[in-house]
Structure formats: C-alpha cells, structure tokens
N, C-alpha and C positions, 0 to 999 in steps of 0.2 A: 504493500500500500504506500509506504513511504517513498519507494522508488518511482511509483506511478505519479505521485504528487510532484516529485522533483522534475520528472520528464515533462509533465504538463506545464509547470512553470517555465521551463526552458523553451518548450515549443511555442508557448504563447508569446514570450519575449521575441523569439526569432520571427514569428509570424507578424508581430507589430512592426519590426524593423523591415521585414520584407514588403509589407503592404504600404508602409508610410509614403513612399514616393508615388504610389499608384492610386491610392484611395481618394475617391471623390464621389459625391452624390449630388445630383441636381435638385435636391429637396430643400436647400437653404439658399438664402440670398447670395452668399458667396459659396461657390461649389467646393472649393479646394481646401484652403487652409482651415476653415471652420471644421470640416469633417475630419481632416487629419488630426486636429487637436482633440476632438471628441473620441476618435478611434484610439489615440494614445492614452487618453484619460481613462476611458472605460476599460481598455485592455489591461492597464496597470492595476486598476482596482480589482480585477479578477485575479491577478497574480498575488496581490496582497491578501486576498481571501485564502488562496492556496497556501500562502506562508503561515497564516493563522492555523489552518488545518494541520500543516506540518508541525507547528509548535505543539499542538495538542497531542499529536501522534509521537513525536520525538522527545518532547519535553526538554529540549535543549535550544540554546541560541548560539549559533556559530557566526562569528563576524570576521571578515578580513579587513585589514586596515591599510590605508594608503595615505601618502603625504598630501594627496589632493582632497581628501575627505573634508577636512576642516575648512579650507578656503571655499569649497563648494557650498558648505553649510552657511558660512559667513555671508557669502554673496546672496544666498536665498533669504536669509534673515534680514539683511539690509534692505532688500527689495520689499519684503513684507512690511518693515517699519515705515518705508516711504509711502506705501499704500495707506497704512493706518494714519499716519501723521500729515500727509500732504495731498493725497488724491481727493478732490472734491466729491467725485463719484467713485466710491470705493469698489462697487460691483464691476463697473467698466474697467477700473484699474486692475481688477483680478482677471477679467475675461478678454482684455485687449490681446489680439492675435500676435502683435509684435513684441511688446514689452510688458505684457500683463503678468500677473503673479501665477495664474493657472498654467500657462505654457511653461514657465520656469519651474514651477513645482513638479509638473509631469516629467520634465527633462531631468530634474535632480533625482526624483524617484527612479527613473530609468537608469541613471548613472549608478546609483547605489545597488539596484537589483543586478545590473550587469557585472559590477565588481564583485558581488557576492556569489552569483550563480554561473557566470560565464567562465569556462576553464581553458579556452583556447584563444590565441590571437587569430585574427582573421574575421572580425566583425564585418568588415567592408565587403567580404566575399558574398555576403547575403544579398548585396545589391547587384550582383552580376546580371541577373535577369531583369529586375525592375528598372535598372538604369538604361538598359537597351530598349525596353518598352517606352520609357519616358522619351528617349531620343527619337524613336520611331514616330511617336505621336507628334513630337515637335516638328519633325520633317514633313509629316503628312499635313499638319495644320498650316505650315508655311506654304505648301503647295495648294491648300484649300480646295480639295476635289469635291467637297460637298456643297460648294457655294450655290450651284444652280439646281440642286436636287430638292424635291418636295419632301421634307422630312416631317414626321409627327412632332407635335409641340414639345414633348419631353426631350427630343433629340436636336432641337433647333440650335443648341449651343455648339454643335459640331460644325455649323456653318460660319462660326465666328473665326476670323483670321487669327485672333489671339488665343484660341482655345489651347490650353496647356495643362497638363496634369499637376503642375506645381503652382499654378495660379497666374503667372505672368512671365514675360520673356526674361526680365532681369533675374528673378528668383531662379528660373530654370537655368539660365546661363551660369549663375554662381554655383548652383548644385552640380551641373555637369562639369564645370571647370574643376571642381574637386576631384572628380573621377578621371579627368584628363591627366591630372597630376599623378593619380594612383597608377594609371596605365603607363605613364612616362617613366615613373620610378621602376615599375615592373620590367619594362623593356631595357632600362639601363642596367638593372641588376641581373636580368636573365635575357640577354638579347636573342631574338629569334634567328635561327640558322636558315639561310635561304635555300639550302639544299634539302631541307626537310619538307615533306609534303604538307604537314600540318601548319606551317608558318603562315600562309595566307589566311587560313581560318582564324589564327590567333590575332592577326592584324585587323580582321574585319570588324569586330566589336569596337576597337579603338577608332577606326575610321568613321563608323556610324556616330559614335559619341562626339567625336571631334567636329563632324559636320553639323550635328545638332547644336553644339556649343557655338559655333561660328554663326549659324543662322539666327540664334537667339541674340547673340551679341550685335549682329547687324540690325535687328529690330530695336535694340536699346539705343544704339548709336543713331539710327534713323529718327527715333523719337525725340532726341535732343535737338534735331533740326526743325521741329514743329514750331511755327511762329504764331499760329492762331489756334483757338479751341476748335474741335475738342482735342484735348491733350491725351496722348497715350498713357496707359497706366505705368509704362516704363520710363516716363519722363522724370528726370531727377532734378530736384530743386537745387539752386546754387549752394555749394558747400559752405560758402562764407556765411550765409544766413543761419545755418545750423550752429556754426561757431559763435556767432553773435548771441544766439539764444542760450548757449551753454554759459557764456561769460555773463549774460544778463542775470542768470540765476544766482550769481555770486553777490549781487548788490543788496540782497536782503538776507539777514542772518539765517532765518528759518529755511529759506529756499537754498541758501548756500550749503547748509548741512544736509537737509533731507530732500532737496529738489522740489519741483512743482508737482510731483506725483505721476506715476504711470497713467497713461491715457490723457495727459493734460499738456502735452508738448505744444499744442496749438496756442495755448494761452500766452506762453512766453514768446513764441515765434511771432505772433501778431504784434507784440509790443515792440519788437526790435527791427522788423523788416522795414527797409527804407523805401522812399517813394520810387526808386529805380525798380523795385519789385514789380511795379505796374507795367513795366516794359517786358516782362517775362510771360511765357504762355500760361503761367499759373494765376495770373492776376484776378480772374473772375470765376474760378472753379470752386470757390469755397475755401474752407480752412484746410491747411496742410496738417494732417493728423499725425504724421510721423516724420522723424528727422531724416536728413540725408545720410547721416552716419549713425550707426548703432551706438558706438562708443560715446560720441558727443551727445546724442539723444539720451543715453543712460546718465550722463553727467547732468543734463538739464532736469531730467525727471527724478533721479534719485540722489542728486547732490554729490558733494565731495565724499560722503560715506560710500555711496554706490560706486563712484569712480575708483576710490581706494580699494574697495573690496574686489572689484573686477581686476584691478591692477595686481593685487595680491594673487588672485587665481592665475592670471597669465604668467606671473613671475614664477610661481611654484611649478606650474606645468612646464614652462621652458626649462627650469632647472632639472626637473625629472627627465625630460627628453634628452638634455645634454649629458646627463649622467649615464644614459643608456648607450651613448655613442661609443663605438669601438675606437681604439687609438688610431688616429689618422683618417678615420671615416666618420661621416655624419649619419645619424639615424634617419631613415626615410620618413619617420613620423615628424621630423623637424620641418620638412617641406610642406606636409599636409597642415601642420599646425600654423606655419607661417602664412599659408594661403588663407586659412580661415580667419586669422587675426587681421590680415589685410582687408578681407571682405567685410569684417565688422567695423573696421576703421573708416572705410571709404564708401560703404553702401548702407542703405536703410535697414532697419530691423527686419529679420526674415526668420520665420519659424523653421523652415528646412535647413538654413545655415546653422542656426543654434542647435538643431537636432544633430547635425554632423559634428559640431563642436563638442557636444557632450559625449557622443560616441567616441570621438578621438580621445577625450579625457579618460573614458573608461578603458580604452585600449592602452593608453599610457600607464594607467594604474595596474593593468594586468601584465604589462611588459616587465615589471619589477617583481621580485619576490615579495609577497605580501605577508605581513605578520598576521597571525590568526588568534582569535580569542574564542574560547568556548565556555559557556555558562550552563552548567548542569542544574536544571530546575526540578529534577525528579522529586525532591523532597520539599518543594515549595509550590504546592498546587495553587495557593492563593495568588502567587506572583504570575505564573504563566497563565492561569485562568483569568486573572484580572487584566493582564496585558492583552490577551486574546480577545476578551470581551470588549475592551476599550477600542481595539483596532476594528472590530466588527461594527461597533457603533459609528465610528468615524467613516468607515466604508459605506454603511447604509446612508448616513447623512450626506456624504459627498455624492453618492449615486442619485439620491433624491434631488439635490440641488442642481447637479449637472443635467439630470433628466429634464427638469423644468426648463432650464436654460436652453437645452437643445430643442425641446418641444416648442418653445417660444419662437425659435428661429424657423422651425418648420411651418408654424402658423403664419409667420410674417411672409414667408415665401409664397404660401397659398394666397395670401391677400394680394401680393404682387401679380400672381397669375390671374386673379380676378380682374385686375386692371386691364390685362391683355384681352380678357374675354368681355370687357365692358359690362361686368356684372357687379353693381354697387353692393348688393347684399353679401356676396362672397368677400369683397374687399373689406367691408365694415366688420362683419362677424369675425373674420380671421385676424384682422389687425387688432380688434378689441381683445380677442383671446390671447394674442401675443403680449399685449400690454398688461394683461392680468397675470399671466404666468411669470413674466419677468418685467416688473414695472420700473426697473432701474436702468433700462437701456434707452438712451436719449433718442435714438432714431425711431424707436417704436412710438414714443410719445409724440415726437414732432410730426411723424407721418400720420398718426391717428388724429392729431389736431387738424391737419389739412383735409382729411377725409370728412370730419365733422363740418368744417368750413364749407366744403363742396356741397354737402347736404343742405346746409342753411341757405347758401346762395341759389341752389336749384329751386328750392321752395319759394324763396323771395322773388325769383324771376317771373313768377306767375303774374298775370294782370292784377292790379290792385283790387278791382271789384270782384275778383274770384277767390281772393284769400279768405279762408274761413278762420274762425277763432282757433280751431285745432291747428291750422297751418301756422298761425302766429305763435302758438304754444310750442309747436315743433321747431320753429325757427329759433325761438328763445333757448330751448333746450340744446339744440345743436350748436349754437354760438357759445353758450356757457360751457359745453363740453369741449369745444375747440380751444377756448381760452384756457380752460383748466388743464388740458393736456399740454398745451404750449408752455404754460407756467410751470407745470411739473418738470418739463425738460430743462427749463431755466433753473429750477430749484436743485436739480440733480448736479448741475455744474454751472454756477453763475458766472464763471470765468470764460465761458465759450461764447464768443460773439455770434456764432451761427444760431445758437438757441434764442438769443435776444432778437436776432433778425427774424426768425420764424414767428416769434410772438408778435412782433410789430407788423408782419404780413397779415396775421390773423386780424389784428385791430384795424389795419388799413382797409381790409376788404369788407369790414362791416361798418364803416364810417357813416354810410347812408342808411344803415339799419338800426344801429344801436347808439344811444345818446352817450356822448363823452368818449367815443372810441378814437376820435382824432387826437385827443390829448394823450391818450395812452399809447397810441401808435408813435407819436412824436417822442414821448418819453423813452419808449423801448429802443427806437433807432438811436437816440442819444447815448444810451447805454452801450449799444453795439459799437458805435463810433469810438467811444472811450476805450473799449477793449481792442479795437482794430482800427487805429487812427489813420492808417494809410489806405484804407479801402474806399475807392471812389464809388463803388456800387451803393454802399450805405448812404453816402451823401447825396447821390442822385435820387435815390428812392425817398429820402427825407425831404429833399427839395420838391419832389413830386407831390408829396402830401400837402405841403404849403401851397403849391401851385393849384391843386384841386380845390383848396379852401379859399383861393383868391388872395392869399398873402404873398404877393409877388416880390416884395422886398426880401423876405426870408427865403423864398424859393430861389431868387437870383443869387443870394449868398451861397447857398449849398450847391447850386449848379456850377457856380464859378469855382468853388473848391474842388468839385469833381473834375472840372477841366484842368485845373492846376495839377491835380494828382495824376491825371492821364490825359495829356493834351491830344493824343492821337485817337481818342474815343469819339466817334462821330455822334453818338447819341447824347453825350454830355454837352458837346458844342451845340447840338440841335436844340436841346432843352434850354440851354443858356440863351440861345437866340430868341426863343419864344418868350422867356421870362423878360428879356430886355425889351422885346416888342410890346409886351403888355404894360411895361413901365414907361413906354414912350421914348426909349433910348434907341431910335431907329438905326443910327449909324453902327452902334454896338451890335444890334440884332443882325444887320447885314453882314458885318465882319464875321460873326460867329457862325451864321448859316453857310457862308462861303467856306469857312474852315471845315464845316461838316461835309459839304459837298466834295471837297478835295480828298476827304478821308473815305469816300464811298467808291467802291469798284463798280462802275456802271455795267460791267459784264455780269457780275454776280448778283448785284442788288439793283436791278434796273428800276423797279418800282420805287424804292427809296430815293434813288437818284433823281428820277423825274419829279417826285413829290417835293423834294427839297428845292429843285430848280424852280418849280412853280411858285413855291412860297418865297423864294428869293426875289422873284420878280414882283411879288406883292409887297414885300418889304421895301423894295427900291422905290416904289411909288411914293413913299413917305420921305424920300431923300431929295435934296436939290440937285444932286449929281451922283453918277455911278462911280464906284471905286473898283479897281481891278481885283480879281480874286487872289487869295493867297495860294501858295503851292505847298502841298504836303503829300506824303506817300499814301496810297489808298489802303484802307483797312476794311475787313468785313464789318457790316453794321446792320442794325435794325433800328430805324428811327421811330421812337414812340414818345408820346406825351401821356401824362396821367389820364386814364380813361375812367369814366363814371362806373361805379359798381351798382348792383341792384338796389333800388330805393324802397323804403317802407315808411308809410305815413299812417299814424304817428310812429315815431321811432320807438324801439324797444328800450325799456329802462332796465339796465343791467345792475346787479347788486354791486356794492363797493368792493366785494371780494374779487371782482373781475379785473380790477386795476392791477398794473404790473407791480406796484409797491405792496399790495396786500399779500399777506402770508397765507 
C-alpha cells in the first residue's frame, strides 16, 4: 500500500509537469495560463492528500534538506507579507497570474515535493514530447490554415493568428528559448556523428523547436513596430517606465519596505509615466497591469524586502550551481539558470518562466547530496494524527476556495458567450453568478455594472408615453445596481484609475435619467485624473460632460489639456475646436479643426475627413479671412462630440448612497 501511494504521488507530479505546457481549456476568459494555474493547484492538492495518507500508513516524516530551502521559504513569506500589508485587493493579489501569491505558493509546493520525492536528475526530459507539440502548434498557428474554415463556436479560437498553447508569442518564445539552450548544451556535450543513421532524427526535434522559437520571436519583434491600436499582446512597454515605477516606490517608507502590493503595479506606473507615454501605442488601451521586467515589477510590488529576498535566492542558487562545476568546466545548469535570470530581468512576469525557474531550483537541489532527517512518530499518535488532520482541513478549505474561484471564471466566460449570441439573459445571469461566487474580482464587478447600465438604458429608450410605473421601477433598480457594482470595484482597489473611470461612465450615461448624476460623474473623473494624471482620455471625457451640460469654459479647459497631452489626437483637437466655436473664439476653432483634419487619413477615415472639412468651412464663415492649414502626420481617428443619452422626465431620485463618496 505504501509503495502504491508513493508511485501515485510521483506519477501525479510527473503528469503535472508533462501537461503544464499543453493544458488549456476554452471555458474561461483566458484559455491558457488560468487553466495551467488551476491544473497545478488542484494537482498538488491531490499529492498533499496522498502525503497525509502516507503519514498515517508510515507514521514517519522523512525530509531532505537543501541550501535552497530557506531562501525559497523566505521569498514566499515576503510575498505573503506584501499581500497582507500592501495589496488593496488582497484576493486579486493572491490570484494574479503573474505575480500573485497563489502561483508562487503552487510553485514553492512543487519545488518542495520534487526535492522530497524526485530521485533522478532529468526533470526536463519530461518535456520532450510536450515541447514538440507546443512548437508544432506555434508553427501551425503562424501559418493559420484554419482562417477560412467554418468552425463550430467552441473551436473559433483556432482561427486566431495568435493562438498559442502558452498564451502569447512572447511567453512561448521565452519557454522555447529555454529548450533551445537545453538542446544546444546536449549537442555540445554529446555531438551527433554524421555517419550514424540516427543523427538526422536527433536533429529534427531541435530544428522544429528552433523554428518555432524564431517564428514567435518574429511576432514579438513585429509587435514592437505597431504604431497604432490595436496593440498586440506581445507589445512591450518601454523598460524605462518600469524602472521609474520601481524607484517611485522608494519615496514612501511603507511602499519602500513592502511595495505597493501584488496586482497593484498599475497604481505606481500611472503616477510616474511621462507625457511622452502618449506617443507610444499603449496610450489609450487602459492600465498597464504588469511591468516590463519581472524583477523590477517585484521591486515595485513587494518593496526592498521582496527584492532582497529574491536576490538572496538567486545568490544561493548561483553559489550551489558553481559548487557543482567540475574543475575547469562549467555546469550546464549554469547556462539554463543564466537564461532564466535574464528572462526575468528583461521581460514581464510569466507563469511558464517561473515554472521553469522552480524546476531548475529543484534540479539544482537534487544535483547535490542532500542531508536527510527522519522523525519516527510511531509512539506519538496525537502528533501525526493532528498534523494529518490539520493538513486535510487546509486541503479541503483550499479546494473549496479554489473551486469557487474557478467556477466564477467559468460563469464569466459563459456570460461573454452570451454577448456573442446577443442573449441578454445569459449575459446577466452568468455575470451575476460570477460576481456572487467571487465578489473580489474587479473585472467581474465592473462588467456587471455595465450590463446593468445597458438594461437601464434599453428600458429608458422607450417612448416616454409608453413607460409604465414598472418600467420606471426597473430603470431605478438597474441604475442602482450598476452604480453599486461600479462602486464595489472602486472599493476593492481605490488606487486603480480604471475603476474610477468605469464609475464615472456609469454616472455619465444616466445624467439625463437620474438627478445629480452629472456631479458624481465629474467627481469620479477627477479622481481618475488624480490617479492617472497623464491620461488624455480622462480629460477628454470630463470635458465632454461639461460640454453636454453647456459649461463651455470648463469643457474648453479639459479639451485643451487633452490636446497638450496628445497633440496628434484628432478627436481632442476636434472637440477643442467645437468648444472654442461655442465660446465664440472662431479663429481658435478654425486652427484646431484644421489640426484635426491634418491628423485624419482620408483613405481610412473618409467620413470623418469630409465631416471635418464641412465644419471647417462653416467655421470660416465667422472669420474675416482664411488662414492656411497646419501640417501634421495623419493618424487614425474617430471624430465624436458628446452625444445625448436616453432622457427620462421626471428624473429618477437616487439615494445618497449612490454618490461616489458614500461608503
């Protein structure tokens, strides 16, 4: 029985490692890394249960010790402390796929299980087949043979050019690059002999992996050349901004020590990004949730404690690897270790890269003779019984919480599928269920607020004479629910400008329906601007609220600020022109709309171009003479002025609790 339990533990660990690069399910919003994390987490919980069974059968605890054990534990504890003391939204600080505590906890547990149970070097041999499959999928996705096929809805992701078993081109390139190094070391150590018939077969896997690596790197490099949205998921933010964010965290004692907390990188990033950021392709795609560099992001999120703990781990690991090197020769592990450290220094957080890093640490621990400790608990039933019971309670609790979290992701994906089917009931019911199962995820609450807003606007769009008392009641309930969900997202992390923006969007859309909504919308946008001062979109939208209210002085001020922050944005110039026109400053209006026209590509945006040209001629009728247009480079644009929302008379009276300041 004991041998069976041991083999089961080992087999499950090997299966986890084997499946990790391949595993994905199209039942969550993010197919790849989310499912890899839960595969890892649930699989390790099963192994822990088997360890408890073994404890009851064997009544002994056998431990192997490595010099890496303490640094690994210190690194984990420091991250946990940062979540507790610094993360505004602690649940997202745990669940974040890049720097969250759950991925780190799973990898730390995997490390210790491998050091205790794995008896051979060669962990990376388990990847022989998976890495070839990943490479083959990358090559097929690059060729995109499914693009013109009619596939069923569950398989539509196969038509995506960027489909990848590891999530995106950058992550795949980094993962494959590791095995390019593995193969290169193998060929250097055991060069193939050309006179052997098997040598071409030995080279074939390396060629496939190398080709896939270069194809993914090509996509990454190509993404950097993107000048206009949409930006590829492989686009990398400038490295300097991440450096500024890490240094910014030093300015406040608490943040200097503990950081701003995992899942909160965007709060410090928005504080330090300069106006030049608006000339990058990232300027209007929302908040940057992760850093360009894992190490610098770790510094910003976990502070000096996290940086020192990680530095200690890297130092001890390097020392152990160097001690394994033969005289006059370097250990092959040194090259793999160096590759992973470089990847973590220069590229964003990546669960697959961290997975390889902890597997490498486990391999280093096994490469040296490990000291063993045995505790015979035969005569202490209370100790092994209590320890086993406690472990089972923790496993049951973790399984329940992880199960709720994963089920919430599943319901959220079902709600998104409802959008594709244009079925409002599916969208509403499943998004509501996701928010109930895991109310601490900001995107669940923000999206649910938008769904409630859509319901309210759809009802309010009816002709006024056909609105019943029940309709007015439904509108009130939907608006209150939209505001409550948006405020809940803000409460989860008041430091995120995007959550304040979402709240202000809710208020802005009910200005003509609910009394006082315009004041709350303005207040929310002001909070967003304080948190993200270089964002021209927030200032344009705030100016739009003032414009729709007829407050042209205030509108002009914020439109002008948007133009200053991003001079090559056609819509900012266009709105500034109209606010100037409404104020009677016709010369300024003509200059601004001329600037807008020069920023529009007439080939791509013919309607906008002609519209602006017509309005320019109208503006010129107010001038004594015509001035020549300015010259600028053309940019994609969509010219819009604030548009009226559905109107309800008399307006709904919302409770004071609906205001952004109310708790």
